[in-house]
KOLGU-285264 format. One record per atom (N, C-alpha, C, O): residue number from 1; residue in one letter; atom name; x, y, z. Coordinates in Angstrom, 3 decimals. Example, Ala and Ser with C-alpha at 12.3 -4.5 7.8 and 13.67 -1.06 7.14 Angstrom:
2
BAKE  nr rest atom        u        v        w
BAKE   1    A    N   13.190   -5.690    7.800
BAKE   1    A   CA   12.300   -4.500    7.800
BAKE   1    A    C   13.200   -3.300    7.800
BAKE   1    A    O   14.236   -3.319    8.465
BAKE   2    S    N   12.850   -2.250    7.080
BAKE   2    S   CA   13.670   -1.060    7.140
BAKE   2    S    C   12.900    0.030    7.870
BAKE   2    S    O   13.409    1.138    8.039
//
This chain:
57
BAKE  nr rest atom        u        v        w
BAKE   1    M    N   28.630  -15.483  -32.684
BAKE   1    M   CA   28.622  -16.243  -31.907
BAKE   1    M    C   28.562  -15.823  -30.309
BAKE   1    M    O   28.120  -16.497  -29.379
BAKE   2    Q    N   28.987  -14.853  -30.287
BAKE   2    Q   CA   29.388  -14.196  -28.714
BAKE   2    Q    C   28.119  -13.571  -28.593
BAKE   2    Q    O   27.759  -13.432  -27.423
BAKE   3    N    N   27.259  -13.112  -29.545
BAKE   3    N   CA   25.916  -12.285  -29.285
BAKE   3    N    C   24.929  -13.261  -29.295
BAKE   3    N    O   24.067  -12.940  -28.477
BAKE   4    K    N   24.654  -14.345  -29.869
BAKE   4    K   CA   23.860  -15.716  -30.093
BAKE   4    K    C   24.010  -15.973  -28.532
BAKE   4    K    O   22.900  -15.730  -28.058
BAKE   5    K    N   24.823  -16.330  -27.587
BAKE   5    K   CA   25.354  -16.523  -26.482
BAKE   5    K    C   24.664  -16.188  -25.559
BAKE   5    K    O   23.970  -16.931  -24.865
BAKE   6    I    N   24.835  -14.675  -25.438
BAKE   6    I   CA   24.189  -13.514  -24.763
BAKE   6    I    C   22.554  -13.541  -24.654
BAKE   6    I    O   21.703  -13.514  -23.764
BAKE   7    A    N   22.630  -13.625  -26.362
BAKE   7    A   CA   21.162  -13.363  -26.278
BAKE   7    A    C   20.174  -14.659  -25.770
BAKE   7    A    O   18.970  -14.550  -25.539
BAKE   8    T    N   21.009  -15.968  -25.648
BAKE   8    T   CA   20.432  -17.311  -25.233
BAKE   8    T    C   20.316  -16.786  -23.642
BAKE   8    T    O   19.326  -16.760  -22.912
BAKE   9    E    N   21.375  -16.472  -23.443
BAKE   9    E   CA   21.312  -16.112  -21.572
BAKE   9    E    C   20.536  -15.198  -21.259
BAKE   9    E    O   20.442  -15.066  -20.039
BAKE  10    K    N   19.688  -14.222  -22.098
BAKE  10    K   CA   18.885  -13.283  -21.747
BAKE  10    K    C   17.597  -13.758  -21.873
BAKE  10    K    O   16.746  -13.475  -21.029
BAKE  11    I    N   17.331  -14.524  -22.936
BAKE  11    I   CA   15.851  -15.405  -23.117
BAKE  11    I    C   15.738  -16.559  -21.711
BAKE  11    I    O   14.598  -16.714  -21.273
BAKE  12    L    N   16.496  -17.085  -21.251
BAKE  12    L   CA   16.952  -17.883  -20.450
BAKE  12    L    C   16.233  -17.498  -19.141
BAKE  12    L    O   15.241  -17.957  -18.574
BAKE  13    E    N   17.320  -16.219  -18.786
BAKE  13    E   CA   16.626  -15.524  -17.385
BAKE  13    E    C   15.478  -14.761  -17.445
BAKE  13    E    O   15.073  -14.281  -16.386
BAKE  14    I    N   14.861  -14.546  -18.482
BAKE  14    I   CA   13.443  -13.963  -18.598
BAKE  14    I    C   12.219  -15.094  -18.518
BAKE  14    I    O   11.111  -14.827  -18.052
BAKE  15    V    N   12.506  -16.088  -18.921
BAKE  15    V   CA   11.809  -17.395  -18.983
BAKE  15    V    C   12.117  -17.885  -17.350
BAKE  15    V    O   11.122  -18.253  -16.725
BAKE  16    N    N   13.215  -17.904  -16.758
BAKE  16    N   CA   12.999  -18.480  -15.244
BAKE  16    N    C   12.364  -17.592  -14.286
BAKE  16    N    O   11.788  -17.989  -13.273
BAKE  17    E    N   12.509  -16.175  -14.696
BAKE  17    E   CA   11.968  -15.454  -13.949
BAKE  17    E    C   10.260  -15.384  -13.873
BAKE  17    E    O    9.629  -15.261  -12.823
BAKE  18    S    N    9.703  -15.485  -15.156
BAKE  18    S   CA    8.495  -15.761  -15.477
BAKE  18    S    C    8.054  -17.103  -14.867
BAKE  18    S    O    6.918  -17.155  -14.395
BAKE  19    V    N    8.818  -18.159  -14.832
BAKE  19    V   CA    8.369  -19.354  -14.439
BAKE  19    V    C    8.017  -19.265  -12.541
BAKE  19    V    O    7.216  -20.087  -12.097
BAKE  20    I    N    8.624  -18.315  -11.634
BAKE  20    I   CA    8.568  -18.065  -10.330
BAKE  20    I    C    7.097  -17.196  -10.159
BAKE  20    I    O    6.785  -16.177  -10.775
BAKE  21    I    N    6.317  -17.906   -9.152
BAKE  21    I   CA    4.955  -17.471   -8.863
BAKE  21    I    C    4.907  -16.315   -7.818
BAKE  21    I    O    5.421  -16.545   -6.724
BAKE  22    P    N    4.297  -14.998   -8.061
BAKE  22    P   CA    4.826  -14.325   -7.050
BAKE  22    P    C    3.498  -14.696   -5.481
BAKE  22    P    O    2.317  -15.023   -5.597
BAKE  23    K    N    4.086  -14.534   -4.524
BAKE  23    K   CA    3.513  -15.025   -3.198
BAKE  23    K    C    1.780  -14.008   -2.942
BAKE  23    K    O    1.812  -12.790   -2.766
BAKE  24    T    N    0.742  -14.624   -2.968
BAKE  24    T   CA   -0.703  -13.981   -2.849
BAKE  24    T    C   -0.597  -13.068   -1.428
BAKE  24    T    O   -0.150  -13.348   -0.315
BAKE  25    R    N   -1.241  -11.797   -2.008
BAKE  25    R   CA   -0.897  -11.021   -1.084
BAKE  25    R    C   -2.466  -10.821    0.010
BAKE  25    R    O   -3.445  -10.343   -0.563
BAKE  26    Y    N   -2.574  -11.104    1.146
BAKE  26    Y   CA   -3.481  -10.934    1.835
BAKE  26    Y    C   -4.088   -9.892    2.667
BAKE  26    Y    O   -3.583   -9.367    3.660
BAKE  27    K    N   -5.486   -9.603    2.026
BAKE  27    K   CA   -5.863   -8.333    3.040
BAKE  27    K    C   -5.668   -8.800    4.454
BAKE  27    K    O   -5.680   -9.968    4.843
BAKE  28    T    N   -5.433   -7.390    5.371
BAKE  28    T   CA   -5.358   -7.188    6.762
BAKE  28    T    C   -6.634   -6.129    7.038
BAKE  28    T    O   -7.413   -5.574    6.263
BAKE  29    K    N   -6.534   -6.112    8.045
BAKE  29    K   CA   -7.657   -5.120    8.663
BAKE  29    K    C   -6.660   -4.613    9.807
BAKE  29    K    O   -5.769   -5.219   10.401
BAKE  30    P    N   -7.203   -3.030    9.934
BAKE  30    P   CA   -6.363   -2.366   10.938
BAKE  30    P    C   -6.762   -2.827   12.371
BAKE  30    P    O   -7.885   -3.324   12.460
BAKE  31    S    N   -6.241   -2.764   13.162
BAKE  31    S   CA   -6.350   -3.257   14.739
BAKE  31    S    C   -7.624   -2.474   15.246
BAKE  31    S    O   -7.857   -1.428   14.640
BAKE  32    K    N   -8.491   -2.828   16.278
BAKE  32    K   CA   -9.294   -2.245   17.246
BAKE  32    K    C   -9.052   -0.787   17.576
BAKE  32    K    O   -9.809    0.174   17.439
BAKE  33    A    N   -7.409   -0.873   18.199
BAKE  33    A   CA   -7.249    0.295   18.562
BAKE  33    A    C   -6.721    1.526   17.436
BAKE  33    A    O   -6.566    2.726   17.663
BAKE  34    K    N   -6.543    0.888   16.359
BAKE  34    K   CA   -6.305    2.276   15.058
BAKE  34    K    C   -7.318    2.510   14.762
BAKE  34    K    O   -7.606    3.700   14.888
BAKE  35    V    N   -8.444    1.569   14.207
BAKE  35    V   CA   -9.816    2.329   14.177
BAKE  35    V    C  -10.208    3.182   15.176
BAKE  35    V    O  -10.619    4.295   14.849
BAKE  36    Q    N  -10.157    2.859   16.378
BAKE  36    Q   CA  -10.836    3.894   17.645
BAKE  36    Q    C   -9.807    4.997   17.397
BAKE  36    Q    O  -10.346    6.102   17.344
BAKE  37    K    N   -8.750    5.013   17.263
BAKE  37    K   CA   -7.952    6.188   17.710
BAKE  37    K    C   -8.379    7.282   16.072
BAKE  37    K    O   -8.719    8.463   16.139
BAKE  38    R    N   -8.246    6.558   14.874
BAKE  38    R   CA   -8.953    7.471   14.013
BAKE  38    R    C  -10.273    7.764   14.036
BAKE  38    R    O  -10.668    8.563   13.187
BAKE  39    L    N  -10.928    7.381   14.681
BAKE  39    L   CA  -12.457    7.700   14.962
BAKE  39    L    C  -12.368    8.671   15.982
BAKE  39    L    O  -13.355    9.402   16.060
BAKE  40    D    N  -11.409    8.889   16.826
BAKE  40    D   CA  -11.521    9.736   17.788
BAKE  40    D    C  -10.595   11.079   17.433
BAKE  40    D    O  -10.599   11.992   18.258
BAKE  41    T    N   -9.920   11.190   16.398
BAKE  41    T   CA   -9.497   12.124   15.869
BAKE  41    T    C  -10.100   12.818   14.925
BAKE  41    T    O   -9.774   13.967   14.624
BAKE  42    K    N  -11.262   11.999   14.253
BAKE  42    K   CA  -12.143   12.684   13.662
BAKE  42    K    C  -13.020   13.859   14.202
BAKE  42    K    O  -13.206   15.032   13.878
BAKE  43    R    N  -13.538   12.893   15.309
BAKE  43    R   CA  -14.097   13.282   16.263
BAKE  43    R    C  -13.525   14.778   17.027
BAKE  43    R    O  -14.261   15.721   17.320
BAKE  44    N    N  -12.321   14.727   17.212
BAKE  44    N   CA  -11.481   16.032   17.810
BAKE  44    N    C  -11.709   17.167   16.483
BAKE  44    N    O  -12.028   18.348   16.628
BAKE  45    F    N  -11.523   16.652   15.518
BAKE  45    F   CA  -11.813   17.841   14.277
BAKE  45    F    C  -12.950   18.312   14.040
BAKE  45    F    O  -13.140   19.467   13.659
BAKE  46    Q    N  -13.966   17.337   14.269
BAKE  46    Q   CA  -15.326   17.971   13.809
BAKE  46    Q    C  -15.498   19.141   15.349
BAKE  46    Q    O  -15.983   20.265   15.213
BAKE  47    T    N  -15.090   18.697   16.500
BAKE  47    T   CA  -15.727   19.344   17.420
BAKE  47    T    C  -14.966   20.769   17.401
BAKE  47    T    O  -15.598   21.814   17.555
BAKE  48    K    N  -13.616   20.747   17.211
BAKE  48    K   CA  -12.775   21.855   16.652
BAKE  48    K    C  -13.904   22.851   15.828
BAKE  48    K    O  -14.483   23.861   16.228
BAKE  49    K    N  -13.957   22.308   14.822
BAKE  49    K   CA  -14.646   22.826   13.362
BAKE  49    K    C  -15.679   23.820   13.697
BAKE  49    K    O  -15.935   24.932   13.236
BAKE  50    K    N  -16.335   22.918   14.873
BAKE  50    K   CA  -18.143   23.321   15.372
BAKE  50    K    C  -17.618   24.358   16.253
BAKE  50    K    O  -18.474   25.231   16.400
BAKE  51    T    N  -16.456   24.625   16.950
BAKE  51    T   CA  -16.340   25.356   17.874
BAKE  51    T    C  -15.660   26.834   17.149
BAKE  51    T    O  -15.654   28.002   17.538
BAKE  52    D    N  -15.191   26.258   16.103
BAKE  52    D   CA  -14.329   27.492   15.290
BAKE  52    D    C  -15.425   28.441   14.936
BAKE  52    D    O  -15.465   29.648   15.174
BAKE  53    V    N  -16.446   27.584   14.235
BAKE  53    V   CA  -17.755   28.512   13.461
BAKE  53    V    C  -18.369   29.132   14.445
BAKE  53    V    O  -18.486   30.355   14.357
BAKE  54    L    N  -18.865   28.478   15.526
BAKE  54    L   CA  -19.373   29.154   16.669
BAKE  54    L    C  -18.830   30.524   17.019
BAKE  54    L    O  -19.559   31.494   17.229
BAKE  55    N    N  -17.125   30.554   17.085
BAKE  55    N   CA  -16.640   31.934   17.592
BAKE  55    N    C  -16.476   32.850   16.279
BAKE  55    N    O  -16.482   34.072   16.429
BAKE  56    I    N  -16.396   32.548   15.583
BAKE  56    I   CA  -16.368   33.277   14.197
BAKE  56    I    C  -17.877   34.417   14.369
BAKE  56    I    O  -17.895   35.590   14.744
BAKE  57    N    N  -18.828   33.678   14.006
BAKE  57    N   CA  -19.987   34.205   14.373
BAKE  57    N    C  -20.339   35.025   15.466
BAKE  57    N    O  -21.502   35.402   15.606
//
C-alpha cells in the first residue's frame, strides 16, 4: 500500500513537471562596442603576427 502511494506521488510529480512550458529563449546580439573590441583585438593579433614573421626573416 505504501509503495503504491509513493509510486502515484512520483507519477504525479513527473506529470506536473511536464505540464510546465519552458520560457522561449530569444537570440541576443552583441553590442556594437563588443563587436568593435573583438575586431580591434583581431587586427592587433594580425599586425603582431605580421611583424613577428618579418622579424624572423
